[in-house]
C-alpha positions in Angstrom: 6.8 -3.1 -9.5 4.5 -2.9 -12.5 3.3 -6.3 -13.7 0.9 -5.1 -16.4 0.1 -1.8 -18.0 -3.3 -2.7 -19.5 -4.9 -3.2 -17.1 -2.6 -1.5 -14.7 -1.5 -4.0 -12.1 1.4 -3.8 -9.7 3.2 -5.9 -7.1 4.2 -4.6 -3.7 6.4 -6.6 -1.3 5.7 -6.0 2.4 8.0 -7.2 5.1 6.8 -7.7 8.6 8.7 -7.2 11.9 9.4 -11.0 11.9 10.9 -10.6 8.4 8.0 -12.5 6.9 7.3 -11.4 3.2 3.9 -10.6 1.9 3.4 -10.1 -1.8 0.5 -7.8 -2.6 -0.9 -7.5 -6.1 -2.9 -4.3 -6.7 -4.9 -2.9 -9.6 -5.2 0.9 -10.0 -8.3 1.5 -7.9 -7.0 -0.6 -5.0 -3.6 1.2 -5.2 -5.3 4.6 -5.0 -7.4 3.5 -2.0 -4.3 2.2 -0.3 -2.5 5.5 -0.8 -5.5 7.4 0.5 -5.7 5.1 3.6 -2.0 5.4 4.2 -2.2 9.2 4.0 -5.0 9.3 6.5 -3.0 7.0 8.8 0.1 9.2 8.6 -2.0 12.4 9.3 -3.3 10.8 12.5 0.3 10.4 13.6 1.0 14.1 12.7 -2.0 15.2 14.8 -0.9 13.3 17.9 -2.3 10.6 20.1 -6.0 10.5 20.9 
């Protein structure tokens, strides 16, 4: 969810295995870094176990 457009800030709701909610507020640079890290994480799974 976008909270602000100038500066760009968003809110992401994460839910743990225990149904605990974590609200994460991100600005543009942090969101881009998170997407990059998630992409690298998913690629590791595509490659297979080490």
